[in-house]
Backbone as CSV, one residue per row, in Angstrom:
resi,resn,N_x,N_y,N_z,CA_x,CA_y,CA_z,C_x,C_y,C_z
1,MET,65.180,124.666,189.301,64.135,124.598,187.382,65.265,125.847,187.349
2,THR,65.394,126.566,187.630,65.879,128.187,186.855,67.147,127.958,186.346
3,VAL,67.778,126.691,187.557,69.425,127.148,187.032,69.134,126.094,186.086
4,ILE,68.324,125.344,185.529,68.284,124.116,184.178,67.866,125.333,183.178
5,THR,67.202,126.070,183.359,66.764,126.880,182.223,67.502,127.824,181.497
6,LEU,68.299,128.521,182.017,69.805,129.196,182.713,70.868,128.781,181.817
7,LEU,70.416,127.242,182.102,71.914,126.414,181.659,71.760,126.250,180.264
8,ILE,70.454,125.362,179.949,69.745,125.414,178.617,69.809,126.675,177.351
9,ALA,69.816,127.582,178.172,69.414,129.452,177.153,71.406,129.326,177.272
10,ILE,71.530,129.588,177.747,73.731,129.159,177.456,73.577,128.278,176.460
11,VAL,73.218,126.591,176.373,74.004,125.918,175.761,73.096,126.165,174.142
12,ALA,71.834,127.005,174.160,71.508,127.103,173.422,72.018,128.478,172.007
13,LEU,72.841,129.682,173.420,73.213,130.759,173.133,74.473,130.069,171.955
14,ILE,75.696,129.341,172.717,76.832,128.915,172.162,76.438,128.520,170.580
15,ILE,75.484,127.397,170.798,74.877,126.829,169.392,74.812,127.582,168.230
16,ALA,73.652,128.546,169.010,73.309,129.571,167.784,74.922,130.284,166.979
17,VAL,75.334,130.626,168.422,76.651,131.604,167.638,78.162,130.802,166.707
18,LEU,77.684,129.296,166.881,78.999,128.412,166.343,78.166,127.808,164.877
19,ALA,76.745,128.146,164.949,76.144,127.854,163.289,76.483,129.359,162.632
20,PHE,76.102,130.047,163.444,76.603,131.575,162.273,77.469,131.636,161.930
21,GLN,78.725,131.486,162.917,80.480,131.004,162.403,80.241,130.249,161.057
22,ARG,80.253,129.727,161.376,79.987,128.588,160.586,79.499,128.862,158.978
23,THR,78.314,130.014,159.162,77.789,129.811,157.569,77.926,131.384,156.876
24,GLY,79.353,131.219,158.028,79.910,132.578,157.402,79.964,134.110,158.153
25,GLY,79.446,133.984,159.296,78.969,134.735,159.807,79.400,136.661,159.553
26,THR,80.447,137.571,159.956,80.059,138.541,159.954,81.089,139.312,158.446
27,LYS,81.683,138.609,158.456,82.462,138.584,157.467,81.707,138.400,156.020
28,ASP,80.715,137.451,155.986,79.276,137.241,155.078,78.745,138.152,154.992
29,LEU,78.106,138.347,155.937,77.148,139.587,156.355,77.872,140.608,155.983
30,LYS,78.415,141.489,156.615,79.087,142.963,155.821,79.407,143.227,153.713
31,LYS,80.274,141.563,153.767,80.254,141.868,151.913,78.820,141.626,151.508
32,THR,77.566,140.794,151.870,76.437,140.912,151.137,75.761,142.647,151.382
33,THR,75.456,143.292,152.530,75.095,144.127,153.171,76.273,145.584,152.269
34,ALA,77.112,145.189,151.497,78.106,146.301,150.886,77.068,145.699,148.988
35,GLU,77.181,145.194,148.574,76.640,144.628,147.690,74.716,145.120,147.209
36,LEU,74.166,144.985,148.535,73.175,145.446,148.239,72.562,146.655,148.531
37,LEU,74.359,147.740,149.350,74.009,148.991,149.446,74.664,149.335,148.249
38,ALA,75.245,148.491,146.610,75.966,149.523,145.949,74.437,149.567,145.158
39,LYS,74.060,148.558,145.175,73.463,148.523,144.007,72.290,149.170,144.476
40,MET,71.412,149.170,145.201,70.738,150.181,146.016,70.851,151.851,145.316
41,GLU,72.193,152.335,145.590,73.262,153.724,145.140,72.826,152.835,143.891
42,LYS,73.349,152.769,143.235,73.088,152.810,141.405,71.629,152.808,140.880
43,ARG,70.827,152.097,141.579,69.484,152.030,141.559,68.989,153.717,141.334
44,MET,69.476,154.496,143.067,68.920,155.451,142.963,69.204,156.723,142.039
45,ARG,70.974,156.565,141.371,71.155,157.511,140.891,70.403,157.317,139.212
46,GLU,70.736,156.355,138.465,69.692,155.834,137.732,68.310,157.043,137.499
47,GLU,67.370,156.283,139.287,66.269,157.098,138.744,66.475,157.917,138.656
48,GLU,67.155,159.620,139.291,67.209,160.383,139.806,67.885,161.411,138.134
49,ALA,69.004,160.309,137.828,69.711,160.906,136.491,68.476,160.955,135.539
50,SER,67.246,160.430,136.073,65.526,160.726,134.924,64.989,161.226,135.306
51,LYS,65.041,161.495,136.442,63.702,162.699,136.184,63.931,164.203,136.166
52,VAL,65.693,164.180,136.324,66.213,165.433,135.848,66.217,165.615,134.369
53,GLU,66.507,164.488,133.732,65.941,164.695,132.445,65.098,164.707,132.000
54,LYS,64.130,164.245,132.371,62.318,164.872,131.969,62.264,165.852,132.741
55,GLU,63.061,166.128,133.455,62.600,168.244,134.110,62.865,168.712,133.067
56,LYS,64.169,168.424,132.285,65.176,168.888,131.102,64.174,169.398,130.412
57,VAL,62.914,168.247,129.282,62.688,168.494,128.252,61.309,168.959,128.537
58,GLN,60.490,168.615,129.673,59.446,169.103,129.502,59.034,170.656,129.756
59,PRO,60.531,171.613,130.011,59.855,173.417,130.330,59.229,173.786,129.701
């Protein structure tokens, strides 16, 4: 019984890997991650710049 369970798990893992590759794989994942990091960096820089600008105006 455990052999059948192991075989089913291996087949499911193979199917999952094939599906991941078909949807873009790691290339798409890296591209999406890089885009999100760039957006986050831009937003953080803008927030920091506005914070510095407010400090300059209020002293």
